N, C-alpha and C positions, 0 to 999 in steps of 0.2 A: 605871719610866721608859721611854718609847718612844724609840728611837734616831732621830737626825736627822744629816745631814751635808751640807756644801757644800764645794766645788762638786760637780758631778756626778762619777760614777764611769764611766770609759770603759774597757772591756776588749776587746782585740782579740786574735784568735788565727789561726794559719795564715797564709794569704797576706795577710790584712788587717794582720798585725803584721810580716811579713817577706815581701816580694815574691819572694824566692828560695826560700821554703819549698816543700818537695815532700812528698806523702803517702808512707806506707810503700810499698815496692816492690810489695807484693801488691795495692795499690789504684791503681796507675797506670792512667790511662785514665778514671778517674771525675772528675766535676766537683769539684775540690778547692777551689773558690772559695765553696762553700756548705756549710752544716752537713752532717755533723758535722766536716768537715775544717777549716773556717774559720768564725769567728763574730765578730759585733760585739754587744756588750751595753753599752748606755749607759743609766744610770739615776741617779735621785737619790732620797733617802729623807727624808721629813719626818714626824715624829711617828709613826714605826713603820709608815708606809705607803710602799710602793715605787711610783714613777712611772717607767715605761719610756719612753724617748725613741723617736721614730719612725725613727731610724736603726739600731735593732736588726735583726739578721738572723734572729731567732727569732720564735716564735708570740706572744710578749708584746709585740712591737713596737707602741708607741703606747698600750699599756694604762696607764690611770691608776688610782691608788687600790687597788693590790693590797696587802692587809694582810700584814704579816710574820707568820710563825708562830713560836711558842716551841718550841725544841728542848731535849730533855733528854738527858743522857748515857745 
């Protein structure tokens, strides 16, 4: 059976989740509003196929029809 779910999944991290978030002290001065410090991943899954929304902050932003892979232990 291929997984599906609704509504969409929206995951935010870093400053996108908490405007007061700060990176580790060793990384001060870097742009922490962008990956890897802060990310947005917004997607939905239909029939085992991932559809990434256009507001993602990663390279899959807007990609439609990405098949899920089966993982084994």
